[in-house]
PLY file of the C-alpha trace (Angstrom):
ply
format ascii 1.0
element vertex 527
property float x
property float y
property float z
element edge 526
property int vertex1
property int vertex2
end_header
-20.16 10.16 -7.41
-19.30 11.88 -4.21
-15.97 10.95 -2.34
-16.28 9.36 0.67
-15.90 11.07 4.03
-12.59 12.40 4.61
-10.07 15.37 5.75
-8.88 18.27 3.22
-6.04 20.40 4.36
-6.90 19.68 8.02
-10.55 20.11 7.93
-13.27 17.78 7.23
-14.18 17.94 3.40
-17.52 19.33 3.21
-17.77 18.28 -0.35
-17.61 14.50 0.65
-20.59 12.33 1.69
-21.86 8.97 3.07
-23.48 8.33 -0.20
-20.11 7.68 -1.98
-20.48 3.67 -2.97
-19.80 4.24 -6.57
-17.61 3.37 -9.55
-16.50 5.04 -12.56
-16.30 3.08 -16.14
-14.12 4.33 -18.71
-14.63 2.93 -22.16
-13.71 3.79 -25.62
-16.51 1.70 -27.08
-20.21 2.37 -26.99
-22.21 -0.27 -25.14
-23.52 -2.66 -27.78
-26.52 -4.29 -25.54
-24.75 -7.73 -25.56
-24.27 -9.31 -22.20
-21.15 -10.69 -23.01
-18.15 -8.51 -23.93
-14.48 -9.33 -24.92
-12.53 -6.25 -23.73
-10.28 -6.77 -20.77
-10.91 -4.74 -17.74
-8.65 -3.04 -15.31
-10.20 -2.22 -11.90
-8.39 0.31 -10.06
-8.61 0.70 -6.23
-8.36 4.41 -5.53
-5.01 5.80 -4.54
-4.95 8.17 -2.11
-5.21 6.10 1.07
-7.23 4.77 3.91
-8.02 8.36 4.78
-7.99 10.66 1.61
-9.08 9.14 -1.70
-11.24 10.22 -4.55
-11.83 8.11 -7.56
-12.75 10.95 -9.80
-9.23 12.77 -9.60
-7.93 9.98 -11.54
-8.75 10.20 -15.40
-7.49 7.01 -17.25
-7.26 8.67 -20.82
-3.61 7.56 -20.92
-4.27 3.91 -20.38
-7.11 3.99 -22.77
-5.08 4.94 -25.82
-2.56 2.23 -25.49
-4.90 -1.04 -25.45
-8.68 -1.87 -26.37
-9.28 -1.83 -22.20
-11.90 -0.71 -20.02
-10.99 1.02 -16.82
-12.88 0.95 -13.68
-12.21 2.72 -10.62
-13.67 2.02 -7.24
-14.51 4.25 -4.33
-14.61 2.66 -0.89
-15.29 3.74 2.77
-12.38 5.55 4.61
-11.17 5.62 7.87
-13.17 4.51 10.86
-16.35 4.28 8.50
-14.29 1.58 6.45
-12.14 -0.08 9.31
-13.86 0.61 12.77
-14.57 -2.70 14.57
-16.11 -4.33 17.53
-15.21 -7.70 16.25
-18.80 -8.83 16.69
-21.67 -9.55 14.48
-23.09 -5.68 14.85
-19.60 -4.41 13.99
-17.69 -7.03 12.19
-15.06 -4.58 10.57
-13.53 -4.77 7.07
-16.29 -2.59 5.54
-13.67 -1.14 3.04
-12.67 -4.65 1.97
-16.14 -5.68 1.81
-17.14 -2.60 -0.39
-13.95 -3.54 -2.80
-15.54 -7.18 -3.07
-18.68 -5.84 -3.74
-17.64 -3.80 -6.47
-16.06 -6.58 -8.10
-19.06 -8.59 -8.06
-20.85 -5.82 -9.73
-18.16 -5.91 -12.61
-18.84 -9.70 -12.75
-22.67 -9.17 -13.25
-22.72 -5.92 -15.05
-19.50 -5.30 -17.15
-20.70 -7.47 -19.98
-23.39 -4.77 -20.63
-20.38 -2.10 -21.10
-18.39 -4.46 -23.69
-16.12 -5.79 -20.84
-15.22 -9.59 -20.53
-16.01 -10.57 -17.17
-13.29 -13.53 -17.41
-10.24 -11.05 -17.83
-10.56 -8.75 -14.96
-7.32 -7.29 -13.66
-7.23 -5.66 -10.13
-4.75 -2.91 -9.98
-4.05 -1.03 -6.94
-1.32 1.18 -5.39
-0.09 1.86 -1.90
-3.09 1.48 0.45
-5.14 0.11 -2.81
-2.49 -2.33 -3.21
-2.28 -3.33 0.20
-6.24 -3.98 0.17
-6.32 -5.81 -3.09
-3.31 -8.17 -2.42
-5.32 -9.14 0.75
-7.57 -10.88 -1.76
-4.29 -12.76 -2.82
-4.11 -14.47 0.43
-7.79 -15.56 0.80
-8.95 -18.09 -1.10
-11.87 -18.50 1.33
-13.11 -15.22 1.23
-16.88 -15.79 0.14
-16.91 -15.08 -3.76
-13.54 -14.78 -4.17
-13.28 -18.28 -5.54
-14.03 -18.75 -8.51
-12.23 -15.81 -8.77
-13.59 -12.18 -8.91
-10.36 -11.19 -10.85
-7.88 -13.07 -12.88
-4.61 -10.90 -12.80
-3.34 -8.32 -10.27
-1.04 -5.56 -10.40
0.16 -4.37 -6.97
2.27 -0.95 -6.95
4.39 -0.13 -4.04
1.90 -2.08 -1.59
1.35 -5.73 -0.21
-0.70 -7.25 2.66
2.37 -8.65 3.88
4.29 -6.93 6.53
4.02 -6.34 10.66
1.35 -3.60 10.30
-0.62 -4.73 7.17
-3.26 -6.49 9.25
-4.51 -5.36 12.71
-4.32 -8.35 15.27
-6.08 -6.85 18.15
-9.57 -5.72 16.59
-10.77 -5.42 20.05
-8.34 -2.89 21.18
-8.23 -1.05 18.17
-12.10 -0.78 18.26
-12.00 0.49 21.73
-9.19 3.16 20.96
-11.30 4.56 17.98
-14.53 4.62 20.48
-12.34 6.30 23.06
-11.27 9.02 20.82
-14.89 9.48 19.80
-15.77 9.75 23.80
-17.71 6.57 23.61
-15.90 4.58 25.73
-13.32 4.94 28.76
-12.11 2.47 31.79
-15.50 2.26 33.28
-17.64 2.35 30.00
-17.02 -0.68 28.46
-20.46 -2.45 27.17
-20.40 -3.13 23.46
-24.19 -2.22 23.15
-23.63 1.25 24.87
-20.41 1.88 22.53
-22.29 1.08 19.63
-25.18 3.31 20.40
-22.75 6.08 20.99
-20.86 5.77 17.90
-24.27 5.69 15.89
-25.15 8.81 17.31
-21.92 10.91 16.29
-22.40 12.67 13.31
-19.86 11.73 10.29
-18.03 14.94 10.59
-16.98 14.31 14.18
-15.94 10.47 13.56
-13.69 11.54 10.71
-12.04 14.45 12.73
-11.56 12.61 15.86
-9.81 9.78 13.99
-7.83 12.19 12.44
-6.83 13.98 15.68
-6.01 10.64 17.27
-3.72 9.35 14.73
-2.14 12.46 14.48
-1.42 12.28 18.27
-0.23 8.71 18.00
2.34 9.55 15.20
3.87 12.70 17.10
4.04 10.23 20.12
6.27 8.00 18.00
3.68 5.26 17.34
2.59 3.63 14.24
-0.71 5.31 14.04
-2.38 3.03 12.01
-5.76 2.19 14.08
-8.68 2.65 11.81
-6.85 2.41 8.70
-6.30 -0.91 7.93
-8.03 -4.22 7.76
-8.28 -6.31 10.98
-8.72 -9.90 11.83
-12.29 -10.88 12.67
-11.69 -13.20 15.48
-15.21 -12.48 17.10
-17.58 -16.06 17.56
-20.77 -13.81 16.93
-19.53 -12.65 13.47
-21.57 -14.47 11.07
-19.62 -16.62 8.37
-20.44 -14.42 5.24
-18.87 -11.34 7.14
-15.66 -13.07 8.15
-13.31 -11.88 5.43
-10.15 -12.13 7.34
-9.58 -14.81 9.85
-5.70 -15.52 9.96
-2.94 -13.08 9.12
-1.40 -13.06 5.49
1.99 -14.03 7.01
0.65 -17.20 8.51
-1.47 -17.94 5.35
1.62 -17.60 3.18
3.43 -20.48 4.73
0.92 -22.65 2.91
0.93 -21.72 -0.77
-2.09 -23.75 -1.65
-4.22 -21.25 -0.19
-3.15 -18.50 -2.45
-5.14 -17.22 -5.31
-3.72 -18.91 -8.45
-3.37 -15.63 -10.86
-0.50 -14.00 -12.60
0.82 -10.63 -10.95
2.85 -7.81 -11.88
4.47 -6.06 -8.49
6.98 -3.29 -8.33
8.41 -0.31 -6.44
10.05 2.93 -6.64
13.59 3.81 -6.12
13.10 6.29 -3.39
9.84 4.90 -1.79
11.10 5.97 1.66
11.25 9.67 1.01
7.63 9.97 1.21
7.46 8.07 4.29
10.55 9.69 6.04
8.80 12.97 4.94
5.72 11.64 6.98
8.08 11.40 9.75
9.88 14.36 9.60
6.81 16.60 9.46
4.91 14.56 12.17
7.67 13.47 14.65
10.64 15.64 13.86
9.64 19.00 12.63
9.76 20.18 16.37
12.95 18.42 17.17
15.35 18.38 13.58
17.46 20.93 15.48
17.98 18.92 18.50
21.04 17.35 17.70
20.94 15.03 21.04
17.33 13.67 19.97
18.30 12.79 16.35
21.58 11.38 17.44
20.02 8.95 20.31
16.32 8.55 19.66
15.37 9.44 16.07
16.04 5.73 14.96
14.53 3.77 17.76
11.16 6.29 17.49
11.25 5.21 13.31
11.38 1.59 14.42
8.85 1.80 16.85
6.68 3.59 14.09
6.99 0.40 11.84
6.07 -1.60 15.07
9.19 -3.24 16.13
10.17 -2.97 19.68
13.48 -1.24 20.51
14.27 -1.30 24.17
17.95 -1.70 24.12
18.47 0.62 20.99
21.02 -2.15 19.69
19.27 -2.55 16.55
19.17 1.27 15.88
22.78 1.70 16.35
23.32 -1.09 13.90
21.19 0.37 11.51
22.84 3.92 12.03
26.28 2.30 11.27
24.83 0.41 8.16
23.08 3.52 6.58
24.80 6.25 7.73
28.41 4.88 8.32
30.82 7.53 9.92
28.45 10.60 9.15
26.30 12.40 11.70
23.16 11.12 11.69
21.80 14.50 13.12
23.11 16.27 9.92
19.85 15.38 8.01
20.86 17.30 4.94
23.37 14.51 4.59
22.22 11.38 6.52
18.78 11.62 4.95
19.49 9.51 1.98
20.76 6.76 4.13
17.48 7.18 5.88
15.35 7.30 3.10
16.88 4.02 2.11
15.98 2.54 5.63
12.49 3.64 5.80
11.54 2.73 1.93
12.71 -0.88 2.86
10.83 -0.99 6.14
7.56 0.48 4.74
7.26 -0.83 1.30
9.90 -2.40 -0.48
10.76 -5.59 1.67
7.12 -6.60 1.66
6.67 -6.00 -2.20
9.85 -8.20 -2.91
8.66 -10.96 -0.52
5.15 -10.96 -2.27
6.51 -11.19 -5.80
8.82 -14.25 -4.77
5.76 -15.65 -3.04
3.22 -15.62 -6.03
6.11 -16.75 -8.24
5.34 -20.19 -6.66
1.71 -20.42 -7.79
1.68 -18.57 -11.27
3.56 -15.82 -13.19
5.04 -13.08 -10.91
6.77 -10.04 -12.62
8.65 -7.67 -10.46
9.86 -4.14 -11.50
11.77 -1.23 -10.13
10.77 2.26 -11.01
13.81 4.20 -10.82
13.27 6.72 -13.62
14.22 10.19 -12.43
12.54 13.64 -13.99
12.08 17.15 -13.35
8.59 16.41 -11.50
7.57 14.44 -8.63
4.35 14.00 -6.48
6.36 14.69 -3.42
5.69 18.27 -3.61
1.99 17.65 -3.87
2.27 15.45 -0.74
3.77 17.91 1.22
2.59 21.26 -0.22
1.38 22.45 3.04
4.07 21.43 5.27
6.71 23.79 6.99
9.66 24.17 7.04
10.92 22.96 3.89
12.29 19.65 3.46
16.21 19.53 4.06
16.48 16.30 2.07
16.25 15.27 -1.91
12.84 13.10 -2.27
14.29 11.41 -5.67
11.80 9.04 -7.17
9.12 8.89 -4.51
6.14 6.72 -3.68
3.39 7.01 -6.45
5.56 8.79 -8.95
4.76 6.20 -11.74
1.28 7.61 -11.23
1.97 10.49 -13.52
2.54 8.49 -16.38
-0.41 6.27 -15.84
-3.08 9.09 -15.20
-3.56 12.64 -16.23
-1.98 13.87 -12.60
-1.33 16.40 -11.74
-3.53 18.25 -14.26
-1.02 20.67 -15.17
2.03 18.58 -15.84
3.77 19.19 -18.96
5.80 16.03 -19.63
9.50 16.55 -21.45
10.90 13.95 -24.13
12.06 11.49 -21.86
8.97 11.48 -19.53
6.57 10.94 -22.78
8.76 7.79 -23.62
8.30 6.79 -19.87
4.69 6.98 -19.97
4.38 5.07 -23.50
6.40 2.40 -21.72
4.30 2.16 -18.40
1.12 2.32 -20.30
2.36 -0.21 -22.75
3.56 -2.50 -20.14
0.52 -2.14 -17.67
-2.19 -2.70 -20.60
-0.40 -5.40 -22.40
-0.29 -7.56 -18.79
-4.33 -6.65 -18.46
-4.66 -7.98 -22.14
-2.45 -10.86 -22.32
-1.29 -11.22 -18.63
2.29 -10.70 -19.70
3.87 -7.43 -20.09
5.81 -8.04 -22.90
3.62 -10.85 -24.78
4.90 -12.43 -28.03
1.34 -11.56 -29.64
1.80 -7.97 -29.19
5.84 -7.71 -29.73
5.59 -4.74 -31.85
4.06 -2.64 -28.86
7.12 -2.99 -26.57
9.87 -3.79 -28.80
9.42 -0.13 -30.84
10.07 1.27 -27.17
13.20 -0.71 -26.63
11.77 -2.81 -23.76
13.53 -5.96 -23.51
11.65 -9.19 -23.32
10.49 -9.40 -19.59
10.18 -13.05 -18.03
8.73 -13.86 -15.05
10.35 -14.17 -11.56
12.74 -17.42 -11.86
15.68 -19.00 -10.19
17.82 -16.00 -11.44
15.37 -13.90 -9.70
14.98 -11.31 -12.84
13.03 -8.10 -12.63
12.75 -5.05 -14.96
14.58 -1.97 -13.98
12.94 1.06 -15.38
15.01 4.11 -15.55
15.97 6.27 -18.59
16.23 3.06 -20.54
14.90 -0.35 -19.55
16.85 -3.22 -18.85
16.42 -6.70 -17.27
18.36 -7.13 -13.97
18.79 -9.93 -11.60
18.30 -10.32 -7.83
16.55 -6.95 -6.52
17.91 -7.59 -3.04
21.32 -6.45 -4.61
19.93 -3.30 -5.02
18.87 -3.19 -1.38
21.20 -1.91 1.77
20.50 -5.33 3.67
19.87 -8.80 2.47
16.13 -10.22 2.24
15.24 -13.28 3.77
11.59 -15.03 3.75
11.64 -15.47 7.41
8.80 -13.23 9.36
9.31 -10.92 12.20
9.89 -12.74 15.73
7.69 -12.25 18.55
8.46 -9.94 21.52
9.59 -13.02 23.57
11.99 -13.90 20.58
13.20 -10.58 20.41
13.64 -10.37 24.15
15.66 -13.65 23.78
17.83 -12.15 20.99
18.63 -8.99 23.16
19.94 -11.53 26.07
22.05 -13.22 23.48
23.08 -10.35 21.50
26.69 -10.75 21.86
26.66 -13.86 19.92
23.74 -13.69 17.61
23.32 -9.78 17.21
24.58 -9.49 13.50
22.84 -12.30 11.90
19.53 -11.56 13.79
19.74 -8.02 12.85
19.46 -9.06 8.97
16.71 -11.69 10.11
14.85 -8.68 11.72
14.87 -6.25 9.16
14.61 -8.30 5.98
10.97 -8.48 6.27
9.57 -5.44 7.82
7.10 -3.60 6.02
3.87 -1.13 6.94
0.71 -1.83 5.31
-0.22 1.82 5.89
1.61 4.61 7.69
0.60 8.20 6.85
-1.87 8.42 4.16
-1.16 6.33 1.19
0 1
1 2
2 3
3 4
4 5
5 6
6 7
7 8
8 9
9 10
10 11
11 12
12 13
13 14
14 15
15 16
16 17
17 18
18 19
19 20
20 21
21 22
22 23
23 24
24 25
25 26
26 27
27 28
28 29
29 30
30 31
31 32
32 33
33 34
34 35
35 36
36 37
37 38
38 39
39 40
40 41
41 42
42 43
43 44
44 45
45 46
46 47
47 48
48 49
49 50
50 51
51 52
52 53
53 54
54 55
55 56
56 57
57 58
58 59
59 60
60 61
61 62
62 63
63 64
64 65
65 66
66 67
67 68
68 69
69 70
70 71
71 72
72 73
73 74
74 75
75 76
76 77
77 78
78 79
79 80
80 81
81 82
82 83
83 84
84 85
85 86
86 87
87 88
88 89
89 90
90 91
91 92
92 93
93 94
94 95
95 96
96 97
97 98
98 99
99 100
100 101
101 102
102 103
103 104
104 105
105 106
106 107
107 108
108 109
109 110
110 111
111 112
112 113
113 114
114 115
115 116
116 117
117 118
118 119
119 120
120 121
121 122
122 123
123 124
124 125
125 126
126 127
127 128
128 129
129 130
130 131
131 132
132 133
133 134
134 135
135 136
136 137
137 138
138 139
139 140
140 141
141 142
142 143
143 144
144 145
145 146
146 147
147 148
148 149
149 150
150 151
151 152
152 153
153 154
154 155
155 156
156 157
157 158
158 159
159 160
160 161
161 162
162 163
163 164
164 165
165 166
166 167
167 168
168 169
169 170
170 171
171 172
172 173
173 174
174 175
175 176
176 177
177 178
178 179
179 180
180 181
181 182
182 183
183 184
184 185
185 186
186 187
187 188
188 189
189 190
190 191
191 192
192 193
193 194
194 195
195 196
196 197
197 198
198 199
199 200
200 201
201 202
202 203
203 204
204 205
205 206
206 207
207 208
208 209
209 210
210 211
211 212
212 213
213 214
214 215
215 216
216 217
217 218
218 219
219 220
220 221
221 222
222 223
223 224
224 225
225 226
226 227
227 228
228 229
229 230
230 231
231 232
232 233
233 234
234 235
235 236
236 237
237 238
238 239
239 240
240 241
241 242
242 243
243 244
244 245
245 246
246 247
247 248
248 249
249 250
250 251
251 252
252 253
253 254
254 255
255 256
256 257
257 258
258 259
259 260
260 261
261 262
262 263
263 264
264 265
265 266
266 267
267 268
268 269
269 270
270 271
271 272
272 273
273 274
274 275
275 276
276 277
277 278
278 279
279 280
280 281
281 282
282 283
283 284
284 285
285 286
286 287
287 288
288 289
289 290
290 291
291 292
292 293
293 294
294 295
295 296
296 297
297 298
298 299
299 300
300 301
301 302
302 303
303 304
304 305
305 306
306 307
307 308
308 309
309 310
310 311
311 312
312 313
313 314
314 315
315 316
316 317
317 318
318 319
319 320
320 321
321 322
322 323
323 324
324 325
325 326
326 327
327 328
328 329
329 330
330 331
331 332
332 333
333 334
334 335
335 336
336 337
337 338
338 339
339 340
340 341
341 342
342 343
343 344
344 345
345 346
346 347
347 348
348 349
349 350
350 351
351 352
352 353
353 354
354 355
355 356
356 357
357 358
358 359
359 360
360 361
361 362
362 363
363 364
364 365
365 366
366 367
367 368
368 369
369 370
370 371
371 372
372 373
373 374
374 375
375 376
376 377
377 378
378 379
379 380
380 381
381 382
382 383
383 384
384 385
385 386
386 387
387 388
388 389
389 390
390 391
391 392
392 393
393 394
394 395
395 396
396 397
397 398
398 399
399 400
400 401
401 402
402 403
403 404
404 405
405 406
406 407
407 408
408 409
409 410
410 411
411 412
412 413
413 414
414 415
415 416
416 417
417 418
418 419
419 420
420 421
421 422
422 423
423 424
424 425
425 426
426 427
427 428
428 429
429 430
430 431
431 432
432 433
433 434
434 435
435 436
436 437
437 438
438 439
439 440
440 441
441 442
442 443
443 444
444 445
445 446
446 447
447 448
448 449
449 450
450 451
451 452
452 453
453 454
454 455
455 456
456 457
457 458
458 459
459 460
460 461
461 462
462 463
463 464
464 465
465 466
466 467
467 468
468 469
469 470
470 471
471 472
472 473
473 474
474 475
475 476
476 477
477 478
478 479
479 480
480 481
481 482
482 483
483 484
484 485
485 486
486 487
487 488
488 489
489 490
490 491
491 492
492 493
493 494
494 495
495 496
496 497
497 498
498 499
499 500
500 501
501 502
502 503
503 504
504 505
505 506
506 507
507 508
508 509
509 510
510 511
511 512
512 513
513 514
514 515
515 516
516 517
517 518
518 519
519 520
520 521
521 522
522 523
523 524
524 525
525 526
């Protein structure tokens, strides 16, 4: 089917359509006509992000070669069509999340006719897709999620935990989107009139206006996630059947009895931050990267603001500069960028993924991996192929690079010997988990043993995880690979943060670790 309305190369994609709520089913076995199938099912939330995504781009022929599985890829509404809310019964919000739930219900009702086992469904998401799917792990109360629509989850570089993963101010955000479409202002706040105005807008106009609004937000040093992430549904008029998110994942995580009890596999890439720093570089720094005074004094506070951390005193930014850049000149991006990439990777993805893995380990098996395999190819150049000037930093193993070994993407990629082995390993681990709920199962030991993959046990008191480089090995305690310590505590409120500032002479060092340990972004630019 057609992709949902979205932008392409700074213009509205004329090949997209509102008639886009489709899914693709890939199987090597012809349907037999029975209503009960036996083949495990992997359901992918399309990768690409909350603004740009197309299910048909991701051909799963690699995965189909390694285990007898059925692959389903889902398209859901993007941007304002997927996330605009008025926090009332007319526009309750979270249409994109509702699309995913409806697709999972379709799988439960129909996958048996195609040979699939509806009782062995694994949801798989990357980036924004992982963020959306992981939201379901935190909400047992979502209609239809219990009894489960899925039985295992693979989350790649994304989680619903994090300061900007779920919008806690739906009314304000909805007003901003309406305002960007000239449907609201200081004197025009009537919900009925706003809704009528929005309904009268062409889909092209709504899509373009949101894109322009978000670009402006990011260029001004703000997060720019309005209209791209799920929102809380606190409106009293919202029907019970439409209320999907009533509390933040952070709050729900405090009571593990509310978590969906399924095995999970979660991981991150070595240089996640190069993707996010790249976004910062070309939206915030491209016109300032030669202004040394800005880079030295204002860049880090702006980066923190873009992650939702208030930084009125710049003390936190100074501490971070010392930790990540040391005695080097932060204005020399060719030498300071490795530290900044490490910092942004932790703030945007790594911290939240590691916390989620540990949290889910309290209710079921939780496997954590670190994808550190470096090769001649990277999706970084694909992400930023139209951006000028060329980046002055090395991207490393960026956000999404593992996808090259799970899907036929990009189409012209020619793998060398080490890459082929990595493809074998990832495809084996992913499909084994879907079939056995264990990436290295004893029942299929030959599949992973021949690839020199060690036995990968779930997270335990040793905090063991799988490190994927040129070889695979078991490592302990992922925090040791991070620049700063991880703690399970959420970020403080503004009032708590102000108190920290007042008391910073005696408390600053310990609170810096506390602040940074859990910061993560559900969505920043497109992901």
